[in-house]
KEPAMAR-983706 format. One record per residue (C-alpha): x, y, z. Coordinates in nm, 3 decimals. Last residue first. Layout:
BEGIN
[site [X Y Z]]
...
END
This chain:
BEGIN
[site [9.639 7.038 8.353]]
[site [9.512 6.819 8.636]]
[site [9.805 6.872 8.872]]
[site [9.874 7.232 8.775]]
[site [9.518 7.365 8.760]]
[site [9.413 7.176 9.070]]
[site [9.724 7.300 9.252]]
[site [9.642 7.665 9.178]]
[site [9.282 7.611 9.288]]
[site [9.402 7.451 9.614]]
[site [9.627 7.751 9.679]]
[site [9.328 7.982 9.627]]
[site [9.114 7.770 9.860]]
[site [9.367 7.798 10.142]]
[site [9.389 8.173 10.069]]
[site [9.012 8.191 10.122]]
[site [9.066 8.106 10.488]]
[site [8.899 8.406 10.656]]
[site [8.588 8.339 10.444]]
[site [8.574 8.014 10.641]]
[site [8.649 7.679 10.479]]
[site [8.464 7.346 10.471]]
[site [8.671 7.038 10.554]]
[site [8.775 6.758 10.318]]
[site [8.731 6.425 10.502]]
[site [8.909 6.247 10.787]]
[site [8.748 5.920 10.901]]
[site [9.031 5.696 10.778]]
[site [9.263 5.909 10.990]]
[site [9.600 5.962 10.821]]
[site [9.547 6.339 10.802]]
[site [9.552 6.331 11.183]]
[site [9.929 6.291 11.194]]
[site [9.971 6.609 10.990]]
[site [9.735 6.806 11.216]]
[site [9.940 6.707 11.520]]
[site [10.256 6.831 11.348]]
[site [10.072 7.149 11.247]]
[site [9.967 7.222 11.606]]
[site [10.317 7.200 11.746]]
[site [10.492 7.375 11.460]]
[site [10.247 7.666 11.471]]
[site [10.311 7.744 11.839]]
[site [10.685 7.693 11.799]]
[site [10.690 7.936 11.506]]
[site [10.526 8.211 11.713]]
[site [10.776 8.176 11.998]]
[site [11.074 8.142 11.764]]
[site [10.977 8.461 11.582]]
[site [10.956 8.654 11.906]]
[site [11.308 8.546 12.004]]
[site [11.447 8.615 11.657]]
[site [11.304 8.966 11.645]]
[site [11.446 9.043 11.991]]
[site [11.790 8.909 11.898]]
[site [11.790 9.109 11.576]]
[site [11.724 9.430 11.771]]
[site [12.014 9.352 12.004]]
[site [12.247 9.315 11.706]]
[site [12.111 9.639 11.556]]
[site [12.193 9.856 11.858]]
[site [12.478 10.040 11.682]]
[site [12.246 10.136 11.394]]
[site [12.368 10.049 11.044]]
[site [12.116 9.766 10.996]]
[site [11.833 10.011 11.061]]
[site [11.953 10.246 10.785]]
[site [11.981 9.948 10.547]]
[site [11.603 9.894 10.582]]
[site [11.531 9.540 10.692]]
[site [11.517 9.186 10.556]]
[site [11.458 8.848 10.720]]
[site [11.563 8.541 10.519]]
[site [11.372 8.216 10.571]]
[site [11.417 7.845 10.500]]
[site [11.153 7.595 10.619]]
[site [11.244 7.236 10.529]]
[site [10.940 7.013 10.481]]
[site [10.844 6.662 10.590]]
[site [10.532 6.455 10.535]]
[site [10.515 6.391 10.161]]
[site [10.892 6.412 10.123]]
[site [11.164 6.674 10.157]]
[site [10.958 6.977 10.050]]
[site [11.150 7.306 10.049]]
[site [10.929 7.597 10.154]]
[site [11.111 7.923 10.082]]
[site [11.037 8.203 10.326]]
[site [11.091 8.573 10.258]]
[site [11.055 8.804 10.556]]
[site [11.008 9.178 10.543]]
[site [11.078 9.457 10.789]]
[site [10.954 9.795 10.908]]
[site [10.586 9.821 10.805]]
[site [10.561 9.440 10.810]]
[site [10.548 9.249 10.481]]
[site [10.558 8.872 10.538]]
[site [10.636 8.671 10.227]]
[site [10.575 8.300 10.174]]
[site [10.716 8.132 9.862]]
[site [10.664 7.765 9.766]]
[site [10.388 7.733 9.505]]
[site [10.272 7.988 9.432]]
[site [10.373 8.332 9.555]]
[site [10.209 8.354 9.897]]
[site [10.170 8.696 10.055]]
[site [10.099 8.799 10.414]]
[site [10.054 9.173 10.465]]
[site [10.103 9.314 10.812]]
[site [9.884 9.606 10.909]]
[site [9.885 9.945 11.078]]
[site [10.154 10.136 10.889]]
[site [9.997 10.051 10.553]]
[site [9.661 10.166 10.693]]
[site [9.779 10.528 10.709]]
[site [10.135 10.584 10.590]]
[site [10.423 10.406 10.421]]
[site [10.647 10.626 10.207]]
[site [10.982 10.524 10.349]]
[site [10.985 10.187 10.524]]
[site [10.973 10.203 10.902]]
[site [11.321 10.197 11.063]]
[site [11.404 9.922 11.311]]
[site [11.543 9.962 11.663]]
[site [11.212 9.918 11.842]]
[site [10.990 9.694 11.625]]
[site [10.671 9.846 11.489]]
[site [10.342 9.654 11.519]]
[site [10.249 9.693 11.887]]
[site [10.438 10.024 11.917]]
[site [10.195 10.161 11.659]]
[site [9.932 10.151 11.932]]
[site [9.620 9.943 11.891]]
[site [9.278 10.101 11.920]]
[site [9.133 9.927 11.613]]
[site [9.341 9.611 11.647]]
[site [9.636 9.589 11.404]]
[site [9.542 9.454 11.065]]
[site [9.653 9.119 10.911]]
[site [9.579 9.132 10.538]]
[site [9.599 8.801 10.352]]
[site [9.735 8.787 9.997]]
[site [9.746 8.538 9.708]]
[site [9.986 8.484 9.419]]
[site [10.041 8.363 9.065]]
[site [9.735 8.482 8.876]]
[site [9.667 8.762 9.123]]
[site [9.560 8.840 9.477]]
[site [9.200 8.945 9.543]]
[site [9.258 9.022 9.910]]
[site [9.172 8.806 10.209]]
[site [9.069 8.969 10.535]]
[site [9.189 8.976 10.893]]
[site [8.977 9.141 11.161]]
[site [8.847 8.810 11.301]]
[site [9.204 8.693 11.358]]
[site [9.267 8.963 11.614]]
[site [9.612 9.118 11.560]]
[site [9.720 9.287 11.885]]
[site [9.576 9.043 12.137]]
[site [9.563 8.755 11.887]]
[site [9.936 8.749 11.814]]
[site [10.147 8.601 12.097]]
[site [9.891 8.537 12.372]]
[site [9.612 8.359 12.183]]
[site [9.842 8.240 11.905]]
[site [9.699 7.890 11.849]]
[site [9.334 7.940 11.946]]
[site [9.248 8.303 11.878]]
[site [9.506 8.327 11.595]]
[site [9.380 8.031 11.388]]
[site [9.170 8.242 11.150]]
[site [9.483 8.444 11.069]]
[site [9.546 8.276 10.732]]
[site [9.844 8.249 10.495]]
[site [10.105 8.106 10.730]]
[site [9.881 7.810 10.815]]
[site [9.809 7.730 10.450]]
[site [10.175 7.741 10.348]]
[site [10.300 7.513 10.626]]
[site [10.012 7.269 10.571]]
[site [10.089 7.266 10.199]]
[site [10.453 7.169 10.266]]
[site [10.346 6.850 10.443]]
[site [10.438 6.804 10.809]]
[site [10.740 6.739 11.028]]
[site [10.874 7.090 10.976]]
[site [11.251 7.125 10.997]]
[site [11.409 7.462 11.072]]
[site [11.569 7.755 10.899]]
[site [11.677 8.104 10.987]]
[site [11.849 8.386 10.804]]
[site [11.951 8.722 10.943]]
[site [11.920 9.099 10.895]]
[site [11.969 9.099 10.518]]
[site [11.943 9.434 10.343]]
[site [11.642 9.585 10.171]]
[site [11.655 9.756 9.830]]
[site [11.450 9.505 9.628]]
[site [11.178 9.487 9.894]]
[site [11.118 9.863 9.907]]
[site [10.784 9.803 10.087]]
[site [10.586 10.001 9.828]]
[site [10.800 9.829 9.565]]
[site [10.672 9.486 9.672]]
[site [10.314 9.613 9.655]]
[site [10.368 9.764 9.308]]
[site [10.534 9.439 9.187]]
[site [10.235 9.215 9.264]]
[site [10.046 9.300 8.942]]
[site [10.352 9.222 8.728]]
[site [10.397 8.885 8.900]]
[site [10.333 8.670 8.593]]
[site [10.544 8.893 8.369]]
[site [10.843 8.874 8.603]]
[site [10.798 8.500 8.635]]
[site [10.845 8.460 8.260]]
[site [10.659 8.172 8.097]]
[site [10.726 7.802 8.158]]
[site [10.909 7.636 7.866]]
[site [11.259 7.541 7.976]]
[site [11.142 7.408 8.310]]
[site [11.381 7.353 8.601]]
[site [11.287 7.692 8.738]]
[site [11.462 7.945 8.956]]
[site [11.346 8.260 9.132]]
[site [11.557 8.511 9.323]]
[site [11.352 8.786 9.490]]
[site [11.509 9.133 9.468]]
[site [11.212 9.296 9.296]]
[site [11.183 9.002 9.055]]
[site [11.509 8.825 8.977]]
[site [11.493 8.548 8.718]]
[site [11.665 8.210 8.691]]
[site [11.725 7.921 8.452]]
[site [11.976 7.684 8.607]]
[site [12.329 7.638 8.469]]
[site [12.483 7.293 8.455]]
[site [12.840 7.303 8.594]]
[site [13.085 7.375 8.315]]
[site [13.319 7.161 8.107]]
[site [13.515 7.245 7.791]]
[site [13.797 7.415 7.982]]
[site [13.865 7.092 8.168]]
[site [13.969 6.910 7.846]]
[site [13.929 6.532 7.841]]
[site [13.980 6.360 7.505]]
[site [14.175 6.072 7.659]]
[site [14.223 6.067 8.033]]
[site [14.597 6.034 8.088]]
[site [14.638 6.397 8.197]]
[site [14.358 6.362 8.455]]
[site [14.586 6.380 8.757]]
[site [14.416 6.683 8.912]]
[site [14.106 6.837 8.746]]
[site [14.122 7.213 8.699]]
[site [13.930 7.527 8.617]]
[site [13.584 7.394 8.539]]
[site [13.344 7.679 8.459]]
[site [13.074 7.708 8.724]]
[site [13.049 8.087 8.696]]
[site [13.228 8.139 9.026]]
[site [13.513 7.930 8.892]]
[site [13.542 7.554 8.939]]
[site [13.792 7.307 9.084]]
[site [13.824 6.928 9.092]]
[site [13.974 6.869 9.433]]
[site [13.911 6.493 9.457]]
[site [13.637 6.466 9.723]]
[site [13.611 6.817 9.874]]
[site [13.521 6.963 9.531]]
[site [13.697 7.295 9.489]]
[site [13.510 7.623 9.449]]
[site [13.610 7.971 9.338]]
[site [13.690 8.316 9.472]]
[site [13.473 8.252 9.776]]
[site [13.227 8.418 10.013]]
[site [12.995 8.236 10.247]]
[site [12.688 8.012 10.263]]
[site [12.620 7.646 10.336]]
[site [12.766 7.352 10.144]]
[site [13.017 7.331 9.859]]
[site [13.126 7.104 9.572]]
[site [12.835 6.863 9.604]]
[site [12.977 6.513 9.545]]
[site [12.884 6.385 9.201]]
[site [13.179 6.170 9.092]]
[site [13.349 6.399 8.841]]
[site [13.111 6.673 8.724]]
[site [13.071 6.787 9.084]]
[site [12.711 6.849 9.185]]
[site [12.666 7.220 9.264]]
[site [12.405 7.273 8.996]]
[site [12.379 7.634 8.893]]
[site [12.228 7.970 8.985]]
[site [12.357 8.304 8.861]]
[site [12.374 8.651 9.009]]
[site [12.558 8.928 8.827]]
[site [12.845 8.982 8.582]]
[site [13.121 9.007 8.845]]
[site [12.980 8.687 8.994]]
[site [12.719 8.653 9.265]]
[site [12.645 8.293 9.356]]
[site [12.346 8.061 9.396]]
[site [12.434 7.692 9.422]]
[site [12.197 7.400 9.375]]
[site [12.170 7.043 9.507]]
[site [11.864 6.904 9.320]]
[site [11.646 6.666 9.522]]
[site [11.337 6.878 9.456]]
[site [11.525 7.168 9.621]]
[site [11.858 7.168 9.799]]
[site [12.009 7.511 9.859]]
[site [12.362 7.645 9.869]]
[site [12.461 8.005 9.929]]
[site [12.716 8.228 9.763]]
[site [12.896 8.561 9.794]]
[site [13.190 8.584 9.552]]
[site [13.105 8.933 9.430]]
[site [12.919 9.107 9.711]]
[site [12.555 9.136 9.824]]
[site [12.450 8.777 9.769]]
[site [12.208 8.722 10.058]]
[site [12.067 9.066 9.983]]
[site [11.965 8.929 9.642]]
[site [11.685 8.733 9.807]]
[site [11.613 8.362 9.839]]
[site [11.523 8.037 9.662]]
[site [11.189 8.130 9.505]]
[site [11.046 7.857 9.285]]
[site [10.911 7.893 8.931]]
[site [10.707 7.609 8.781]]
[site [10.752 7.265 8.623]]
[site [10.980 7.083 8.865]]
[site [10.785 7.199 9.170]]
[site [10.438 7.170 9.018]]
[site [10.386 6.880 8.778]]
[site [10.690 6.677 8.876]]
[site [10.704 6.739 9.250]]
[site [10.329 6.756 9.286]]
[site [10.283 6.419 9.113]]
[site [10.550 6.273 9.340]]
[site [10.359 6.403 9.643]]
[site [10.042 6.237 9.513]]
[site [10.232 5.908 9.509]]
[site [10.373 5.951 9.859]]
[site [10.024 6.026 9.994]]
[site [10.055 6.231 10.312]]
[site [9.891 6.571 10.255]]
[site [9.688 6.461 9.952]]
[site [9.520 6.209 10.184]]
[site [9.347 6.494 10.368]]
[site [9.140 6.571 10.055]]
[site [9.194 6.936 9.957]]
[site [9.014 7.182 10.176]]
[site [8.670 7.325 10.111]]
[site [8.518 7.617 9.923]]
[site [8.144 7.645 9.859]]
[site [8.123 8.021 9.920]]
[site [8.442 8.068 9.718]]
[site [8.259 7.955 9.406]]
[site [8.313 7.607 9.255]]
[site [8.483 7.601 8.915]]
[site [8.682 7.284 8.969]]
[site [8.585 7.116 9.297]]
[site [8.492 6.777 9.150]]
[site [8.812 6.764 8.948]]
[site [9.021 6.764 9.267]]
[site [8.810 6.481 9.409]]
[site [8.860 6.281 9.088]]
[site [9.236 6.330 9.118]]
[site [9.219 6.198 9.472]]
[site [9.010 5.898 9.367]]
[site [9.263 5.821 9.094]]
[site [9.531 5.806 9.363]]
[site [9.595 5.432 9.386]]
[site [9.837 5.397 9.098]]
[site [9.979 5.705 8.935]]
[site [10.222 5.522 8.711]]
[site [10.549 5.700 8.637]]
[site [10.671 5.713 8.278]]
[site [11.039 5.772 8.215]]
[site [11.245 5.992 7.984]]
[site [11.132 6.334 8.108]]
[site [10.855 6.250 8.355]]
[site [10.521 6.180 8.186]]
[site [10.224 6.120 8.415]]
[site [10.004 5.814 8.391]]
[site [9.655 5.709 8.499]]
[site [9.589 5.340 8.564]]
[site [9.262 5.219 8.408]]
END
C-alpha cells in the first residue's frame, strides 16, 4: 500500500520509500551503544527530501540569522528557505519577517542586504513600507475594488531567542523560546544576544543538508580531514558529546592538554566576559534542530543556517559575531581577514570530503554505518528526524 503525507490542500504519495520509513522505525528506541547512520538513500532520495521539507522544514522552527544583522531601523536581509523568498527587516517597532514576493506578479521586491526606508518591486514599481504594508501601485486607478492600503505582504511567525532569529511556517508548533530554555544559559554565558556582526559568508554545498550538519557536529574526522588545520590543537579523540536537550545537541571540542591559549584565541579579538577555566580552553559546537549550527569560541561565535535546495544541494549561510569592543579596534579589518582565511581553509577540507561522500550514497552496496561514541550527535539528529518524519 502506498503511504501518504498531507500537504495543505494536496496529498503527495510517498512511493518507493516505504523501505526507508521501515528502516527509520527499526531504530526507534535503540540505545546509543547500538547507534548507526540513517540509510544512505535518505541523503539523495528526492521523495524522502520532500517528506523532510513538509514534515520538518515547513513544520518546525528555522533559524535565519542574528539580530546583529539588523542593528538599525531599515536594515534588512533576504533569505530563501523551502522555496519561500523571505525578508527580515528592522522597523521602528522591532524585527519582523515577511514574504518578499510582490502581491502583483510575484517578483521578489528586494535581494541581498542593506538599509532602506521602503521597498519597490523592480518589475512594476509597486511599493511597500518596512512593515510590508502596500504604499502604492502605479496606474491601478481603473482596477475595480482595489485599494493599496488594504494589502500587506504576508507576515511570517517569528521569535527571537538570545539574539537568534527563528521563523516557522507552522501556526501550531510550540514556542521556540520554551523549547530552548535549557540552552539559554550557555548562550548567555557567551553573550550571544549582545554580540555584533563581524562578517557574513555563504557558499554552495553539493551535498545533502544532513551531511553538512553531521560533519560540523563531530570531531571524529579531525585526524583524517583536518590533520594540519585542527587536529594538532584540537585532537578529535579528546572531543565529547554532551547531553543536549529536546531541541538541540552539543559537541565539546577541547584544546590539547598542553595547548597554549594562543591556539584557541584569535589575536585582535576580545574574550567574552566571565569565561574562565575550561570555557576558555574549548569550542562548543551546537546544533539546534533542524538547520542551525552554532560555534561558540571563547572570543567569537558563528551562526550557520543550512538552507536545503534539493536532495543533494545545500546553501550554507553564516554570520560571525564578536564582542563590540573587538569590532571597535583599529586593527579589526585585519583580524576579520585572518578569521576568514582560516575559515576558508577548514571549509574547503570539509567540502571536498563531503562531496565525495554524497556521491557514494548512491552506491547500491552502501548500508547504514555504525557510529562511534564521538559521533553521538549524528545519532541525536537521526532521532529528531525519526520523530518528525514518522510522527
